[in-house]
C-alpha positions in Angstrom: -31.0 -42.9 -4.8 -32.2 -42.7 -8.4 -28.6 -43.2 -9.6 -28.0 -46.1 -7.3 -31.2 -47.9 -8.4 -30.3 -47.4 -12.0 -26.8 -48.6 -11.5 -28.1 -51.7 -9.7 -30.0 -52.6 -12.9 -26.7 -52.6 -14.8 -27.5 -49.3 -16.6 -25.3 -46.3 -17.2 -25.6 -44.0 -14.2 -23.8 -40.9 -13.0 -20.5 -41.6 -11.2 -20.9 -40.3 -7.7 -19.8 -40.4 -4.0 -21.4 -38.9 -0.9 -20.4 -38.3 2.6 -20.7 -36.4 5.9 -17.0 -35.9 6.0 -14.6 -34.8 3.2 -12.5 -37.9 3.7 -15.4 -39.9 2.4 -15.5 -38.2 -1.0 -11.8 -37.2 -1.3 -10.7 -40.3 -3.3 -13.6 -39.9 -5.7 -12.7 -36.2 -6.3 -9.0 -37.0 -6.8 -9.9 -39.6 -9.5 -12.8 -38.0 -11.2 -12.3 -35.6 -14.1 -13.2 -32.0 -13.4 -15.5 -30.2 -13.5 -17.7 -32.0 -11.0 -21.1 -31.2 -9.4 -21.5 -30.8 -5.7 -24.9 -30.5 -3.9 -26.6 -31.6 -0.7 -28.0 -35.1 -0.9 -31.4 -33.7 0.0 -31.1 -30.7 -2.3 -34.3 -29.0 -3.2 -34.2 -27.8 -6.8 -30.9 -25.9 -7.3 -30.4 -25.3 -3.6 -26.6 -25.4 -3.1 -25.9 -27.1 -6.4 -22.5 -25.9 -7.8 -20.2 -26.8 -10.7 -16.7 -27.0 -9.3 -13.7 -26.7 -11.6 -10.9 -27.7 -9.3 -10.2 -29.9 -6.3 -9.7 -26.9 -4.0 -13.0 -25.3 -5.2 -14.8 -28.6 -4.5 -13.3 -29.0 -1.0 -14.3 -25.4 -0.1 -17.9 -25.9 -1.3 -18.1 -29.3 0.5 -17.4 -27.6 3.8 -19.5 -24.6 3.0 -22.6 -26.8 2.4 -22.3 -28.3 5.9 -22.3 -24.8 7.5 -25.2 -23.1 5.7 -28.9 -23.5 6.3 -30.7 -25.4 3.6 -33.5 -23.7 1.6 -36.1 -25.9 3.2 -34.8 -25.3 6.7 -32.3 -27.1 8.9 -28.7 -27.9 7.9 -27.3 -30.2 5.3 -25.9 -33.4 6.8 -24.4 -35.1 3.7 -22.9 -33.8 0.4 -23.2 -35.5 -3.0 -20.4 -35.3 -5.5 -21.2 -36.3 -9.1 -19.5 -36.4 -12.5 -20.5 -33.6 -14.8 -22.2 -35.2 -17.8 -21.3 -33.8 -21.2 -23.4 -34.3 -24.3 -26.7 -33.4 -25.8 -29.6 -33.0 -23.3 -32.9 -34.7 -23.9 -36.3 -34.8 -22.2 -38.5 -37.9 -22.4 -42.1 -37.3 -21.3 -43.8 -40.5 -20.4 -47.0 -41.8 -18.8 -47.4 -45.2 -17.1 -50.3 -47.5 -16.1 -49.7 -50.8 -14.4 -46.0 -50.8 -15.5 -46.9 -50.1 -19.1 -45.0 -47.0 -20.3 -46.0 -44.8 -23.2 -43.9 -41.9 -24.6 -45.9 -38.7 -24.9 -43.0 -36.7 -26.5 -39.2 -36.6 -26.8 -37.4 -33.2 -26.8 -33.9 -32.0 -27.2 -32.3 -28.8 -25.8 -30.8 -26.4 -28.3 -27.6 -25.2 -26.6 -25.0 -22.9 -28.2 -21.9 -20.8 -27.1 -23.0 -17.2 -26.6 -21.8 -14.1 -24.7 -18.7 -15.9 -23.6 -20.6 -18.8 -22.1 -20.0 -22.2 -23.5 -23.6 -23.4 -23.2 -26.7 -21.1 -23.5 -30.2 -22.6 -23.9 -31.8 -21.4 -27.2 -34.8 -23.7 -27.2 -36.5 -27.0 -26.7 -37.1 -28.9 -29.9 -39.2 -32.0 -30.6 -37.4 -35.2 -31.6 -38.9 -37.6 -34.1 -39.6 -40.9 -32.2 -38.1 -43.0 -35.0 -34.8 -41.1 -35.0 -31.6 -42.9 -34.0 -31.3 -40.9 -30.8 -34.9 -41.6 -29.8 -34.3 -45.3 -30.4 -31.5 -45.2 -27.8 -33.3 -42.9 -25.4 -36.7 -44.6 -25.2 -35.6 -48.1 -24.1 -33.2 -46.5 -21.6 -35.9 -44.3 -20.1 -38.3 -47.3 -19.8 -35.5 -49.2 -18.0 -35.1 -46.2 -15.6 -38.8 -46.1 -14.9 -38.7 -49.8 -14.0 -35.7 -49.4 -11.9 -37.4 -46.7 -9.9 -40.6 -48.7 -9.6 -42.6 -46.0 -11.4 -45.6 -48.1 -12.6 -48.2 -45.3 -12.6 -48.5 -41.7 -13.7 -46.6 -39.1 -15.6 -42.8 -38.7 -15.6 -40.3 -36.2 -17.0 -37.0 -37.8 -17.6 -33.9 -35.7 -18.3 -31.1 -37.7 -20.0 -27.8 -36.9 -21.6 -26.4 -38.9 -24.5 -22.8 -39.3 -23.5 -20.0 -41.0 -25.4 -21.0 -44.1 -23.3 -24.6 -43.9 -24.3 -27.7 -42.4 -22.5 -27.3 -41.4 -18.8 -29.9 -40.2 -16.4 -29.6 -36.7 -15.1 -32.7 -37.0 -13.1 -36.2 -38.5 -13.2 -38.9 -36.1 -12.3 -41.8 -38.2 -11.0 -44.4 -35.8 -12.3 -45.5 -34.1 -15.5 -43.4 -31.7 -17.6 -43.4 -28.3 -16.0 -43.2 -24.8 -17.6 -46.9 -24.0 -16.8 -48.0 -26.6 -19.4 -47.4 -24.0 -22.1 -46.1 -26.8 -24.3 -49.4 -28.7 -24.2 -51.0 -27.2 -27.4 -47.7 -27.7 -29.2 -47.5 -31.4 -28.1 -51.1 -32.0 -29.3 -50.2 -30.6 -32.7 -47.1 -32.7 -32.9 -48.8 -35.9 -32.0 -52.0 -35.3 -33.9 -54.3 -34.8 -30.9 -52.8 -35.7 -27.4 -50.3 -34.5 -24.9 -48.8 -35.9 -21.6 -51.6 -34.2 -19.8 -54.3 -36.0 -21.7 -52.5 -39.4 -21.4 -52.0 -38.9 -17.7 -55.7 -38.3 -17.1 -56.5 -41.4 -19.1 -53.9 -43.5 -17.2 -55.8 -42.9 -14.0 -59.4 -42.6 -15.2 -59.9 -44.3 -18.5 -58.0 -47.6 -19.2 -59.6 -48.1 -22.6 -58.6 -44.6 -23.7 -55.0 -45.1 -22.4 -54.7 -48.4 -24.3 -55.6 -46.5 -27.6 -52.6 -44.2 -27.2 -49.6 -45.5 -29.2 -46.5 -46.5 -27.3 -44.6 -43.7 -29.1 -46.0 -40.7 -31.1 -46.5 -41.2 -34.8 -43.5 -40.6 -37.1 -43.1 -38.2 -38.8 -44.5 -35.7 -36.3 -47.8 -34.1 -37.5 -46.8 -30.5 -37.2 -43.8 -28.2 -36.7 -42.9 -26.2 -33.6 -40.6 -25.7 -30.6 -40.1 -23.8 -27.4 -37.9 -20.8 -28.0 -35.8 -19.4 -25.1 -35.0 -15.7 -25.6 -31.3 -14.7 -25.6 -30.2 -11.2 -24.7 -27.0 -9.7 -26.2 -27.3 -6.5 -24.1 -28.1 -5.4 -20.6 -29.9 -2.5 -18.9 -33.0 -1.4 -17.1 -36.1 -2.1 -19.2 -38.1 1.0 -20.3 -40.3 -0.8 -22.9 -40.6 -4.4 -24.3 -41.5 -3.8 -28.0 -40.0 -7.2 -29.0 -42.6 -9.1 -27.0 -45.3 -7.4 -29.0 -43.6 -8.1 -32.3 -43.1 -11.8 -31.4 -46.8 -12.1 -30.5 -47.8 -11.0 -34.0 -45.7 -13.6 -35.8 -47.8 -16.3 -37.8 -46.3 -19.2 -35.8 -46.7 -17.5 -32.3 -48.7 -19.4 -29.7 -47.7 -18.5 -26.2 -45.3 -16.1 -24.5 -43.7 -16.4 -21.0 -41.5 -13.4 -20.4 -39.2 -13.0 -17.4 -38.4 -9.3 -18.0 -40.8 -6.5 -17.5 -40.7 -2.7 -17.4 -38.5 -1.4 -14.6 -36.7 -4.7 -14.3 -33.1 -5.5 -15.3 -32.0 -7.6 -18.3 -28.5 -9.0 -18.3 -26.4 -10.7 -21.0 -27.7 -14.2 -21.3 -25.1 -16.7 -20.2 -27.3 -19.3 -18.5 -31.0 -20.1 -17.8 -31.0 -17.7 -14.9 -30.2 -14.8 -17.2 -32.7 -15.9 -19.9 -35.3 -13.1 -20.5 -38.2 -15.5 -21.2 -39.6 -18.0 -23.6 -42.3 -18.5 -26.2 -44.0 -21.4 -27.9 -44.0 -21.4 -31.7 -45.8 -23.8 -34.0 -47.0 -24.0 -37.6 -48.2 -26.5 -40.1 -45.7 -25.1 -42.5 -42.1 -25.9 -41.4 -40.6 -23.2 -43.6 -42.9 -20.6 -42.1 -41.9 -21.7 -38.6 -38.2 -21.5 -39.5 -38.7 -18.0 -40.9 -40.4 -16.8 -37.7 -37.7 -18.3 -35.5 -35.0 -16.7 -37.6 -36.7 -13.4 -37.2 -36.7 -13.8 -33.4 -33.0 -14.5 -33.5 -32.5 -11.4 -35.7 -34.6 -9.4 -33.2 -32.3 -10.6 -30.4 -29.2 -9.8 -32.4 -30.3 -6.2 -33.1 -31.4 -5.9 -29.4 -35.0 -5.3 -30.6 -36.6 -7.1 -27.6 -36.2 -4.3 -25.2 -35.7 -0.5 -25.0 -33.6 0.4 -22.0 -33.5 3.5 -19.9 -30.5 5.5 -21.1 -27.4 6.1 -19.1 -24.4 8.5 -19.6 -22.8 7.3 -22.8 -19.1 7.5 -23.6 -18.7 9.6 -26.8 -14.9 9.2 -26.7 -13.1 8.6 -30.0 -10.1 6.4 -30.6 -7.9 9.3 -31.4 -7.8 10.7 -27.9 -4.9 8.4 -26.9 -7.5 5.8 -26.0 -5.1 3.0 -25.6 -2.2 5.1 -24.3 -3.5 6.8 -21.2 -6.3 5.5 -19.1 -8.3 7.5 -16.6 -8.8 6.4 -13.0 -12.1 4.8 -12.4 -12.6 3.7 -16.0 -12.7 0.2 -17.5 -10.0 -2.1 -16.2 -8.6 -2.3 -19.7 -7.3 1.3 -19.4 -3.7 1.6 -18.3 -2.9 3.7 -15.3 -0.9 6.8 -15.9 2.3 5.1 -14.9 1.4 2.5 -17.6 2.4 -0.5 -15.3 -0.5 -2.6 -16.6 0.0 -1.7 -20.3 1.1 -4.5 -22.6 2.8 -3.3 -25.7 4.3 -5.6 -28.4 6.2 -4.4 -31.5 7.0 -6.7 -34.4 10.8 -7.3 -34.5 11.0 -9.4 -37.7 9.6 -7.0 -40.3 12.6 -5.7 -42.4 10.7 -2.6 -43.5 10.3 -1.6 -39.8 13.9 -1.9 -38.9 15.3 0.9 -40.9 15.5 3.4 -38.0 15.7 7.1 -38.4 18.1 8.7 -40.8 19.8 11.9 -39.5 18.8 14.8 -41.7 20.3 18.1 -40.8 17.9 20.8 -42.0 20.1 23.9 -41.5 23.8 24.6 -41.5 23.6 25.3 -37.7 21.2 22.6 -36.5 23.7 21.4 -33.9 23.7 24.9 -32.4 20.0 25.2 -32.4 17.2 24.0 -30.1 13.5 23.3 -30.3 11.0 23.7 -27.4 8.4 21.0 -27.3 5.5 21.7 -24.9 4.3 18.7 -22.9 5.8 15.9 -25.0 3.9 12.7 -24.4 2.4 10.0 -26.7 3.0 11.0 -30.3 4.8 14.1 -29.0 7.7 11.9 -28.0 7.8 10.5 -31.5 8.1 14.1 -32.8 10.9 14.7 -30.3 12.9 11.7 -31.6 12.4 13.0 -35.1 13.7 16.4 -34.2 16.7 15.0 -32.4 17.5 12.8 -35.4 18.0 16.0 -37.4 20.6 17.3 -35.0 18.6 19.6 -32.8 18.6 19.7 -29.1 15.2 19.5 -27.5 14.0 21.4 -24.4 10.9 19.9 -22.8 8.5 22.5 -21.3 6.1 21.1 -18.8 3.0 23.1 -18.2 1.6 23.8 -14.8 -0.5 20.8 -13.5 1.1 18.3 -15.9 1.7 15.3 -13.7 4.9 13.4 -13.2 3.1 10.3 -14.3 2.2 11.8 -17.6 5.8 12.7 -18.2 6.5 9.0 -18.3 4.0 8.4 -21.2 6.7 7.4 -23.7 5.8 5.2 -26.6 7.5 1.8 -27.0 8.8 2.8 -30.4 10.8 5.7 -28.8 12.8 3.6 -26.3 14.6 5.8 -23.8 14.2 9.5 -24.3 16.2 12.3 -22.9 16.2 16.1 -23.3 18.8 18.8 -23.4 16.8 20.4 -20.6 13.5 20.2 -18.9 11.7 23.4 -17.8 8.6 23.9 -15.7 6.1 26.6 -16.5 6.7 29.8 -14.5 4.3 32.1 -12.8 3.8 34.0 -16.0 4.8 33.9 -19.6 7.7 36.3 -19.1 9.2 34.1 -16.4 8.7 30.9 -18.5 10.4 32.6 -21.5 13.4 33.6 -19.3 13.8 30.1 -17.9 13.8 28.7 -21.4 16.5 31.1 -22.7 18.5 30.2 -19.6 18.1 26.4 -20.3 19.1 26.9 -24.0 22.2 28.8 -23.1 24.2 29.4 -26.3 21.7 27.4 -28.3 19.3 29.4 -30.5 15.6 28.5 -30.0 14.3 28.1 -33.5 10.8 26.6 -33.0 8.2 25.9 -30.3 6.1 22.8 -31.1 3.1 21.3 -29.3 3.8 17.8 -27.9 0.2 16.9 -26.8 -3.3 18.2 -26.2 -2.4 19.7 -22.8 0.3 21.9 -24.4 -1.8 23.5 -27.1 -2.6 26.9 -25.4 0.9 27.3 -24.1 2.5 26.5 -27.5 0.4 29.3 -29.1 1.3 31.9 -26.5 4.9 30.9 -26.1 5.7 30.7 -29.8 4.3 34.1 -30.2 6.5 35.4 -27.3 9.6 33.7 -28.6 9.0 35.3 -32.1 9.2 31.9 -33.9 6.7 30.3 -36.2 3.3 30.6 -34.5 -0.5 30.3 -34.8 -0.8 33.3 -32.4 -3.4 34.3 -29.9 -5.1 37.2 -31.5 -8.8 37.6 -30.5 -10.8 34.4 -30.5 -7.8 32.5 -31.7 -6.6 32.5 -28.1 -9.4 30.0 -27.4 -9.2 27.9 -30.6 -8.8 24.8 -28.5 -12.3 25.4 -26.9 -14.7 23.1 -28.8 -17.6 25.7 -28.5 -15.3 28.4 -29.9 -14.3 26.2 -32.8 -17.9 25.7 -33.9 -18.6 29.5 -33.6 -15.5 30.4 -35.7 -16.2 28.0 -38.5 -19.9 29.1 -38.5 -18.7 32.7 -38.9 -16.6 31.5 -41.8 -19.8 30.1 -43.5 -18.9 26.5 -42.9 -21.2 23.7 -41.8 -21.0 23.6 -38.0 -22.8 21.8 -35.2 -26.0 23.4 -34.1 -25.7 24.3 -30.5 -26.8 26.4 -27.6 -25.2 27.1 -24.2 -26.6 28.5 -21.0 -26.4 28.9 -17.3 -30.2 28.5 -16.9 -32.6 26.0 -18.5 -34.4 28.8 -20.2 -31.3 29.7 -22.1 -31.3 26.3 -24.0 -35.0 25.3 -23.8 -36.0 26.8 -27.1 -33.0 25.0 -28.8 -33.9 21.7 -27.3 -37.5 21.9 -28.3 -36.6 22.6 -31.9 -33.7 20.2 -32.2 -34.1 16.5 -33.3 -33.2 14.1 -30.6 -30.9 12.6 -29.5 -28.8 15.6 -28.5 -25.4 15.9 -26.6 -25.2 17.7 -23.3 -21.9 18.6 -21.7 -20.2 21.3 -19.7 -18.7 24.0 -21.9 -15.3 23.4 -20.3 -15.7 19.6 -20.4 -12.5 17.7 -20.0 -12.6 14.6 -22.3 -15.9 12.9 -21.8 -16.5 14.5 -18.3 -20.2 14.9 -17.9 -20.9 14.2 -21.6 -24.3 12.5 -22.1 -26.4 11.6 -25.2 -29.9 12.5 -24.2 -32.8 10.8 -26.0 -35.7 13.1 -25.1 -36.3 16.6 -23.6 -37.1 15.3 -20.1 -33.8 13.4 -20.0 -32.0 16.5 -21.3 -33.5 18.7 -18.6 -32.6 16.3 -15.8 -29.0 16.1 -17.1 -28.8 19.9 -17.5 -29.6 20.5 -13.9 -27.5 17.6 -12.7 -24.4 19.1 -14.3 -24.7 22.1 -12.0 -24.9 19.8 -9.0 -21.8 17.6 -9.6 -18.2 18.5 -9.3 -16.2 18.6 -12.6 -13.4 16.1 -13.1 -10.9 18.9 -13.1 -12.2 20.4 -9.9 -14.7 23.1 -9.2 -18.3 23.2 -10.4 -19.7 23.6 -13.9 -20.9 27.1 -14.7 -22.4 26.6 -18.2 -23.9 23.7 -20.1 -23.5 23.2 -23.9 -26.3 21.5 -25.9 -25.4 20.2 -29.3 -27.0 18.3 -32.2 -25.9 14.7 -32.4 -24.2 14.3 -35.7 -25.1 11.1 -37.6 -23.0 9.7 -40.4 -19.6 8.2 -41.0 -16.7 9.5 -38.9 -13.4 10.5 -40.5 -10.0 11.8 -39.5 -8.0 14.2 -41.6 -4.4 14.6 -40.5 -2.6 17.7 -41.7 0.6 19.7 -41.5 0.8 23.4 -42.2 3.5 26.0 -42.8 2.7 29.7 -43.1 -0.9 28.9 -44.1 -0.1 26.2 -46.6 -1.9 23.1 -45.6 -1.0 19.6 -46.7 -3.1 16.5 -46.0 -0.8 13.7 -44.9 -3.4 11.0 -44.1 -7.2 10.3 -44.1 -8.9 7.6 -42.0 -12.4 6.3 -41.5 -13.7 4.8 -38.3 -15.2 1.3 -38.7 -18.2 1.3 -36.4 -20.7 -1.5 -36.0 -23.3 -2.7 -33.5 -22.0 -5.1 -30.9 -23.1 -6.4 -27.4 -26.2 -4.3 -27.4 -24.4 -1.0 -28.3 -25.4 0.6 -31.6 -21.9 1.9 -32.2 -18.7 0.0 -31.3 -15.4 1.0 -32.8 -13.8 -1.9 -34.7 -10.9 0.0 -36.3 -9.5 2.9 -38.2 -9.2 2.3 -42.0 -7.2 4.4 -44.5 -9.2 6.4 -47.1 -7.9 6.8 -50.7 -7.2 10.5 -51.4 -8.8 10.4 -54.8 -12.2 9.2 -53.5 -15.2 11.5 -53.5 -15.4 11.6 -49.7 -11.7 12.4 -49.5 -12.1 15.4 -51.8 -15.0 16.7 -49.8 -13.2 16.2 -46.5 -9.8 17.7 -47.6 -11.4 20.9 -49.0 -13.6 21.3 -45.9 -10.7 20.7 -43.5 -8.5 23.3 -45.1 -11.2 25.9 -44.7 -11.6 24.8 -41.0 -7.8 25.3 -40.5 -8.1 28.8 -42.0 -11.2 29.7 -39.9 -9.3 28.7 -36.7 -6.2 30.6 -37.7 -4.1 27.4 -37.7 -1.3 28.4 -40.1 1.5 26.3 -38.7 2.0 22.8 -37.3 0.0 19.5 -37.2 -3.7 19.3 -37.1 -5.9 16.3 -36.3 -9.4 17.0 -37.6 -12.4 14.8 -36.7 -15.2 15.2 -39.2 -18.5 13.5 -39.7 -19.9 13.2 -43.2 -23.5 14.0 -42.7 -26.3 14.0 -45.3 -25.7 17.8 -45.6 -21.9 17.4 -46.1 -18.9 17.4 -43.8 -19.3 18.8 -40.3 -16.5 19.4 -37.8 -16.6 17.3 -34.6 -13.5 18.9 -33.2 -10.1 20.1 -34.4 -7.2 18.9 -32.3 -4.5 21.4 -32.7 -1.7 18.8 -32.5 -0.6 15.6 -34.1 -2.7 12.4 -34.0 -2.3 10.6 -30.6 -2.2 6.9 -30.0 1.5 6.9 -29.3 2.2 7.4 -33.0 1.7 3.6 -33.4 0.1 4.4 -36.8 3.4 5.9 -38.1 4.9 2.8 -39.7 1.5 2.2 -41.4 1.2 5.8 -42.5 4.7 5.8 -44.0 4.0 2.6 -45.9 0.8 4.0 -47.3 2.4 7.2 -48.5 5.7 5.6 -49.6 7.9 7.2 -47.0 6.4 10.0 -44.8 3.9 10.5 -42.1 2.4 13.4 -40.1 5.5 13.2 -37.8 8.0 14.0 -40.6 5.7 16.5 -42.2 5.1 18.4 -39.0 8.9 18.7 -38.3 9.4 19.8 -41.9 6.8 22.5 -41.4 8.8 24.1 -38.6 12.4 23.3 -39.6 12.7 22.4 -43.3 11.0 24.7 -45.8 12.4 22.9 -48.8 11.4 19.4 -47.7 7.9 20.7 -46.7 7.6 22.3 -50.1 8.2 19.1 -52.0 5.7 17.1 -49.9 2.6 16.3 -52.0 -0.6 18.3 -51.1 -2.4 15.0 -50.6 -1.3 11.4 -50.1 -0.6 9.3 -53.2 -3.5 7.3 -54.5 -3.6 4.3 -54.8 -1.8 3.8 -51.5 1.6 2.2 -51.6 0.6 -0.5 -49.1 -2.4 -2.0 -47.3 -3.3 -2.0 -43.6 -5.3 -0.5 -40.8 -5.7 -0.2 -37.0 -7.8 -3.0 -35.7 -9.6 -2.2 -32.4 -10.1 -5.4 -30.4 -13.7 -6.3 -29.3 -14.7 -8.6 -26.5 -17.9 -10.7 -26.7 -17.3 -12.1 -23.2 -16.4 -11.0 -19.7 -14.5 -12.4 -16.8 -11.1 -12.6 -15.1 -8.2 -13.3 -17.5 -5.9 -16.3 -16.7 -4.5 -16.6 -20.2 -4.1 -14.6 -23.5 -3.4 -17.1 -26.3 -4.9 -14.7 -28.8 -2.1 -12.3 -28.4 0.4 -14.9 -29.3 -1.5 -15.8 -32.4 -1.8 -12.1 -33.4 2.0 -11.6 -33.0 2.5 -14.4 -35.5 0.3 -12.9 -38.2 2.2 -12.0 -41.4 0.9 -8.4 -41.4 1.4 -7.8 -37.6 3.2 -4.5 -36.7 2.0 -3.5 -33.2 -0.3 -4.6 -30.3 -1.2 -2.5 -27.4 -3.7 -3.5 -24.7 -4.4 -3.0 -21.0 -6.0 -6.5 -20.6 -3.4 -9.0 -19.4 -3.3 -12.1 -17.1 -4.7 -11.1 -13.7 -6.9 -8.4 -15.2 -10.5 -8.4 -16.2 -12.2 -8.1 -19.6 -15.8 -6.9 -20.1 -18.2 -7.0 -23.0 -17.1 -4.2 -25.4 -19.9 -1.6 -25.7 -17.7 1.5 -26.1 -14.1 2.6 -26.3 -13.6 2.4 -22.5 -14.5 -1.3 -22.6 -12.5 -2.1 -25.8 -9.6 -4.5 -25.4 -6.8 -2.7 -27.2 -5.6 -2.1 -30.7 -3.5 -3.9 -33.4 -1.7 -2.3 -36.3 -1.5 -4.5 -39.4 0.3 -3.7 -42.6 1.5 -5.5 -45.7 2.2 -5.0 -49.4 -0.4 -7.7 -50.3 -4.0 -6.7 -49.6 -5.1 -10.4 -49.4 -2.7 -10.9 -46.5 -4.1 -8.0 -44.6 -7.7 -9.1 -45.2 -6.9 -12.7 -44.1 -5.2 -11.6 -40.9 -8.0 -9.2 -40.0 -10.5 -12.0 -40.6 -8.4 -14.2 -38.3 -8.6 -11.6 -35.5 -12.3 -11.2 -35.9 -12.8 -14.9 -35.8 -10.8 -15.2 -32.5 -13.0 -12.4 -31.1 -16.3 -14.0 -32.1 -15.2 -17.4 -30.7 -13.8 -15.8 -27.5 -10.3 -17.2 -28.3 -8.4 -14.0 -27.4 -8.5 -15.0 -23.7 -8.8 -17.9 -21.3 -11.2 -16.7 -18.6 -11.3 -18.0 -15.1 -14.2 -20.4 -14.6 -16.5 -18.7 -12.1 -18.4 -20.5 -9.4 -21.4 -21.8 -11.3 -24.5 -22.4 -9.3 -26.5 -24.8 -11.5 -30.2 -25.0 -12.0 -32.0 -27.7 -13.9 -34.3 -26.6 -16.7 -37.2 -28.4 -15.1 -36.9 -26.3 -11.9 -36.8 -23.0 -13.8 -40.1 -21.1 -13.7 -40.4 -17.9 -15.9 -42.7 -15.3 -14.4 -46.3 -16.0 -15.0 -46.6 -12.8 -17.0 -48.1 -14.2 -20.1 -48.8 -11.5 -22.7 -51.4 -13.7 -24.4 -51.9 -16.6 -26.6 -52.6 -16.9 -30.3 -56.1 -17.9 -31.2 
């Protein structure tokens, strides 16, 4: 009715149509630009109000509204369809007496794109009554009041300035809501009065009402605004320290929180997910601006709330993160058969088209064979390198290695075939006999690990075959065990992780009481991140310790022992090596780029090359060589993960195989060194003594090219209906490779760890400026949520005027 009365006065009103049957609104919906708003004509507040993005969605909601009970009882009889107004939203608070209208205050909503939502409310700001927008809004609003016959009392008009001028959203025939928390601010802005004061005068004191100016004095007499809090994280609230900090700011006046201890906070994408508001005002505009900037900073660093902790993924990008997903993890992860995995390799980079050059490393290479145990991911790249040198390759599949994993072949390898494929026998002797039978007249000259699952078998089998080996003597038989690794390097006098393990709480209690929190708890035989949790206090650690004995392990059975370890803090590095007869050569050094994002303190943004002549590289290389010696790793590749703590380098874990990630880093690594990577160096270590001998001990510095692995981060979540960002990335001058599990039809989440990351991109170029420019372009697309087009979800709308924060005021400033 409001819109019809306004339109009859010849003023801009919302285009609309209503009906009891769909046929009565169908023509309007077919001619109106989407999105459109649908709601019951007698809608109470936001009851049944929905923003529909397609004709089909509108038709479905129309019929739905006629079948559901209204919030105020009974059933809806008629549905109203309206245009969706786009433009800045304003509020005009007025008071009328005998048809004389006076403006008490004009406000504007501060809306910005955040967390993947196009419009998030950040605040309500006063508008100077002499500004150009106020000059357009005030006469329009007075006209609306006259059209509605509102001659007396307060009113709260909501208006959007569209390209066609001001247009009424709705006229609330009462005072401004929000518990009247804005009253002190309004009095300061006007120099002494608010809508409340004027409304009382309008009914009770005509003389006083007549003294009030038609519009507030310009300029306004103070500085202030209503601040809506924005959350960039989610979780169950344990404490609310940010509220206390805000209440101590010089400009603070009033706080209306909507989150409390024990409640849930979500990413703010609309007013419903807003965690509260506060009123800020100050005579000094710069002081006010400073305080509001601090609140925004507090939000960005997630300082408003402390959440109850949950099991945190401590996975690192080197564990084939983007190659093999695990069932039940983030939808980004590919299934083991890799049907959802999107992989794109640049086809127009001349330096990537060279192919592999056959290089026979012995006179009898064509008569020799190499056993590769569980070749998958980078292991397949190693197989192709071996085959390019004239050797036949026999694949040995260990017991339990799934058929799906056997199909984990990198895009760069194309089709791969073997001279023979052998399954592990009932014992080492049977396996050896089967390999000799498969080799036939070919001489087996090496046994190489093709992936993490094959480490133990490679050590045992190479020893049995009497080829180059790391052996299984003593504790070296368990060198893959992360607990054993720490014990071996500690015995060698190297910095190791402080740890304690036990089958009973009393076995680890003393360690946990003396160790600085947070600490890491996990089963001693943990597979990947199975059961791994970062615990922030001793009570949490005790609960998780006992919980680990109650739950079944991911690899079957139940946990028998729990390992408690210090949580290493510092920059994370990777040192890739290749060894032959105890001579270790460093072939690449990398540093993880970790930053806070989406409420998580550490999100992986990439893996960046480290110059070998840097101080940290010298420390890392020296330490890693000693770790290799301590673990008895004399032959083959090593992928060492190290954190540079305040006390020096400390091993996270030594992966007794080549770096994973499908070997997608190989073109970048070869460009950095000028011609070789861990793949070539590892094959040389086993098959070409001369070539290994002439390899430099460390990579050249400065590097011969520029580049890095960029791990893609999402600042939004939703169902993906388009991936325009991928097309832009493919066209970047430095683009080499893109791998992601997020494609059309899938879903993307806010990136808070590796499991929720989008994928990775390899960039490389001879010009550093090109690399920096392209990385900046990718980061800009992430920040602006331009990687994806997300399906518009069914948005249930609520007007700001109907939103009530919990009456949980933490106090007011004096």
